[in-house]
C-alpha positions, 0 to 999 in steps of 0.5 A: 107381621103376617105372611101375605100371598103375592104374585111374582114375575121373574122373566116370563114366569108368574109364580105365587109366593109368600111375603113377610116384610123383606122375606119372600118364599116361593117354589124353586121354579125360576132363575133369579137375577138382581131384581124381582117383580112382586105385585107389579113393583120391582124389588132388588134381591139382597140374597137368597138360599134354596131350601132343599127339603121343600125345594123352595127359594128363601129370598131376602129383599133389599128395601129402600133406605129410610128417609134422611133427617131434616137438616137444621136451619140454625134457628132455635125452635124454643120460645123466649120466656 
């Protein structure tokens, strides 16, 4: 997967960031809360750390859980021979 440029809104600040799946990296210029808005969509923040060398936030996003499996209706899908 490749890194993509995205626009992040945190409060009233707009910042350009890099996103790759559930990883988001951006300049450390905002105070993070429980959620973040990326390209107009809200995402929950799972965790984050500050890279002090580059003064950047490295954020791990909580993504939606996968769809539940379809429950069986008790009928067999096999055909009789």
